[in-house]
GUTI-288669 format. One line per field, with one value per residue: residue in three letters; chain; x, y, z of N, C-alpha, C in turn. Coordinates in pm, whole numbers, plus 50000, padded with zeros to 5 digits. Example, Ala and Ser with C-alpha at 12.3 -4.5 7.8 and 13.67 -1.06 7.14 Angstrom:
<recs>
aa	(Ala  Ser)
ch	(A  A)
neast	(51319  51285)
nnorth	(49431  49775)
nup	(50780  50708)
caeast	(51230  51367)
canorth	(49550  49894)
caup	(50780  50714)
ceast	(51320  51290)
cnorth	(49670  50003)
cup	(50780  50787)
</recs>
This chain:
<recs>
aa	(Met  Cys  Ser  Tyr  Cys  Gly  Cys  Glu  Ala  Glu  Pro  Val  Met  Lys  Ala  Leu  Met  Asp  Asp  His  Ala  Glu  Val  Ala  Ala  Leu  Ile  His  Glu  Ile  Thr  Cys  Ala  Leu  Glu  Glu  Asp  Ala  Ser  Asp  Leu  Ala  Ala  Thr  Arg  Thr  Ala  Gln  Leu  Ala  Glu  Leu  Phe  Gly  Arg  His  Ser  Glu  Thr  Glu  Glu  Val  Gly  Leu  Phe  Arg  Gln  Leu  Ala  Leu  Ala  Gly  Glu  Ala  Thr  Gly  Glu  Val  Asp  Gln  Leu  Leu  Ala  Asp  His  His  His  Leu  Arg  Ala  Gly  Leu  Ser  Asp  Ser  Thr  Val  Thr  Ser  Arg  Pro  Glu  His  Leu  Arg  His  Leu  Leu  Leu  Asp  Leu  Ala  His  His  Ala  Glu  Ile  Glu  Asp)
ch	(A  A  A  A  A  A  A  A  A  A  A  A  A  A  A  A  A  A  A  A  A  A  A  A  A  A  A  A  A  A  A  A  A  A  A  A  A  A  A  A  A  A  A  A  A  A  A  A  A  A  A  A  A  A  A  A  A  A  A  A  A  A  A  A  A  A  A  A  A  A  A  A  A  A  A  A  A  A  A  A  A  A  A  A  A  A  A  A  A  A  A  A  A  A  A  A  A  A  A  A  A  A  A  A  A  A  A  A  A  A  A  A  A  A  A  A  A  A  A)
neast	(04464  04128  03960  03732  03469  03441  03452  03671  03640  03505  03591  03649  03668  03878  04085  04105  04182  04421  04562  04589  04772  04993  05030  05103  05348  05498  05494  05652  05898  05954  05975  06199  06389  06394  06497  06750  06855  06830  06747  06684  06576  06360  06212  06152  05998  05792  05671  05576  05395  05216  05104  04985  04808  04648  04514  04390  04226  04053  03918  03782  03618  03449  03330  03284  03234  03047  02837  02772  02684  02460  02300  02256  02412  02652  02722  02849  03097  03193  03211  03423  03629  03649  03740  03986  04105  04133  04312  04533  04600  04673  04890  05073  05124  05258  05539  05745  05738  05914  06134  06081  06108  05986  05725  05647  05666  05454  05242  05255  05190  04927  04817  04855  04689  04445  04413  04389  04145  03974  04005)
nnorth	(51922  51894  51833  51859  51784  51513  51364  51220  50973  50822  50576  50627  50906  50942  50820  50996  51228  51140  51116  51387  51462  51318  51440  51696  51636  51553  51790  51948  51807  51838  52115  52160  52018  52175  52411  52324  52279  52025  51870  51616  51477  51646  51604  51329  51321  51491  51343  51132  51277  51362  51116  51032  51250  51231  50983  51036  51264  51159  50970  51140  51274  51076  50977  51137  51403  51345  51245  51475  51638  51492  51527  51790  51968  52216  52301  52510  52522  52264  52271  52454  52310  52093  52224  52307  52054  51972  52167  52126  51852  51858  52035  51906  51672  51753  51707  51885  52041  52043  52160  52419  52584  52803  52805  52550  52587  52769  52608  52413  52568  52632  52375  52310  52502  52421  52164  52245  52383  52168  52010)
nup	(92858  92942  93254  93391  93324  93316  93084  93006  93110  92931  92702  92421  92413  92593  92450  92230  92365  92472  92234  92176  92372  92284  92037  92127  92247  92024  91874  92041  92025  91750  91729  91895  91744  91513  91619  91686  91444  91337  91090  90984  91203  91257  91023  91043  91281  91203  91002  91159  91314  91117  91042  91285  91331  91104  91141  91386  91328  91137  91294  91470  91287  91169  91390  91659  91550  91356  91510  91656  91446  91358  91578  91561  91696  91789  91527  91382  91510  91461  91183  91157  91286  91112  90882  90982  91016  90749  90648  90822  90784  90512  90522  90699  90561  90340  90154  90144  90367  90589  90484  90491  90746  90892  90796  90882  91159  91199  91121  91321  91544  91473  91487  91760  91876  91767  91886  92150  92144  92080  92307)
caeast	(04347  04034  03925  03623  03337  03441  03445  03784  03599  03457  03711  03679  03713  04010  04181  04124  04258  04558  04623  04628  04896  05100  05051  05179  05486  05564  05515  05769  06018  05981  06021  06337  06472  06410  06587  06885  06888  06835  06643  06643  06487  06237  06138  06101  05890  05680  05602  05501  05284  05119  05033  04900  04698  04557  04430  04312  04123  03953  03838  03690  03522  03348  03268  03236  03178  02925  02733  02732  02607  02329  02223  02237  02487  02781  02748  02950  03226  03236  03254  03557  03723  03669  03828  04119  04157  04174  04431  04645  04642  04744  05019  05163  05159  05338  05675  05843  05710  06030  06235  06035  06090  05890  05592  05621  05639  05317  05152  05256  05111  04786  04778  04846  04567  04332  04398  04341  04001  03903  04003)
canorth	(51838  51931  51720  51903  51731  51368  51297  51128  50841  50751  50524  50694  51041  50931  50792  51120  51320  51087  51157  51528  51466  51270  51548  51801  51588  51557  51931  51991  51745  51900  52251  52148  51976  52291  52504  52266  52258  51880  51857  51476  51447  51722  51536  51202  51349  51550  51230  51064  51363  51356  50988  51037  51345  51176  50882  51104  51350  51072  50914  51245  51309  50972  50945  51249  51512  51294  51240  51614  51684  51425  51586  51932  52040  52279  52288  52607  52480  52143  52314  52513  52202  52018  52306  52294  51921  51972  52251  52065  51729  51897  52094  51807  51568  51815  51653  51995  52126  52058  52246  52556  52582  52902  52755  52439  52644  52823  52493  52352  52657  52609  52243  52320  52579  52334  52062  52314  52406  52040  51967)
caup	(92858  93046  93340  93475  93291  93329  92954  92988  93157  92814  92634  92295  92446  92654  92343  92155  92450  92476  92107  92189  92450  92196  91940  92195  92265  91893  91842  92119  91966  91620  91757  91942  91631  91427  91688  91685  91303  91316  90990  90970  91315  91234  90916  91097  91377  91129  90938  91265  91350  91008  91051  91404  91313  91003  91207  91491  91270  91076  91403  91515  91182  91149  91518  91739  91470  91289  91611  91683  91330  91361  91688  91534  91800  91762  91384  91341  91565  91390  91050  91170  91317  90988  90797  91043  90983  90608  90640  90895  90715  90389  90558  90759  90464  90234  90164  90151  90483  90678  90420  90516  90893  90943  90762  90972  91293  91198  91115  91454  91630  91437  91539  91906  91904  91730  91991  92270  92124  92091  92449)
ceast	(04256  04007  03805  03489  03328  03440  03560  03753  03544  03580  03747  03731  03852  04116  04209  04208  04402  04633  04670  04757  05014  05132  05136  05325  05563  05589  05639  05898  06054  06035  06165  06431  06496  06508  06732  06934  06909  06723  06595  06545  06354  06150  06076  05983  05769  05602  05520  05378  05176  05037  04936  04781  04599  04460  04335  04196  04014  03861  03737  03580  03413  03276  03204  03168  03049  02809  02682  02645  02467  02239  02195  02309  02616  02818  02853  03089  03280  03282  03395  03662  03751  03759  03971  04182  04210  04306  04552  04692  04721  04882  05119  05208  05239  05484  05780  05830  05832  06142  06197  06004  05988  05746  05554  05590  05497  05214  05142  05178  04962  04736  04762  04718  04442  04307  04345  04190  03923  03896  03900)
cnorth	(51882  51809  51755  51839  51580  51293  51200  50989  50756  50705  50597  50835  51038  50907  50918  51220  51272  51121  51302  51543  51420  51373  51658  51761  51593  51701  51982  51935  51809  52041  52250  52110  52093  52391  52456  52239  52109  51843  51713  51436  51520  51652  51405  51226  51411  51440  51152  51145  51360  51228  50988  51130  51296  51076  50948  51184  51267  51010  51017  51270  51204  50936  51067  51357  51468  51290  51380  51667  51622  51482  51734  52021  52098  52277  52387  52569  52358  52180  52373  52405  52117  52094  52301  52161  51918  52049  52182  51936  51762  51951  51993  51701  51623  51773  51763  52077  52145  52138  52393  52570  52683  52860  52640  52489  52699  52710  52425  52437  52641  52478  52246  52394  52494  52229  52124  52341  52276  51992  52047)
cup	(92971  93134  93427  93445  93303  93197  92934  93042  93041  92734  92504  92321  92507  92546  92261  92236  92465  92347  92115  92269  92365  92088  92003  92214  92133  91849  91915  92058  91832  91640  91805  91829  91536  91488  91684  91542  91272  91217  90971  91080  91298  91129  90966  91190  91307  91057  91040  91305  91243  91014  91170  91383  91208  91064  91306  91430  91201  91181  91453  91413  91165  91278  91582  91655  91401  91388  91646  91568  91329  91469  91665  91634  91745  91614  91334  91386  91490  91249  91055  91199  91193  90892  90849  91005  90839  90591  90704  90829  90589  90422  90610  90659  90346  90252  90175  90279  90573  90615  90433  90665  90947  90913  90856  91113  91302  91197  91252  91554  91602  91495  91690  91946  91877  91840  92120  92260  92139  92235  92526)
</recs>
């Protein structure tokens, strides 16, 4: 999470950044579960991550991204973030994703990278 511009002082921005921290924690738990071959735990945490990311991405899309679009700011970046959201929501909500550990690992890496860009 960045802390140089002071945006975390804004309640909505702080909540979005807190979500990113929770996403990172869940990614870590899922990765550990995959390494330990704990498929039930991986599935449970992936479902939690899908729910969190779904809520989080919708909040960004109707709030922050919409405001940026209305201002004509960062349109290319927002378009890419929206494409990421679509890809990540679809992947995380796929009921078979935990049965394909390598695919899930790639999805988690994509999500971690996405959150880093947003921060």
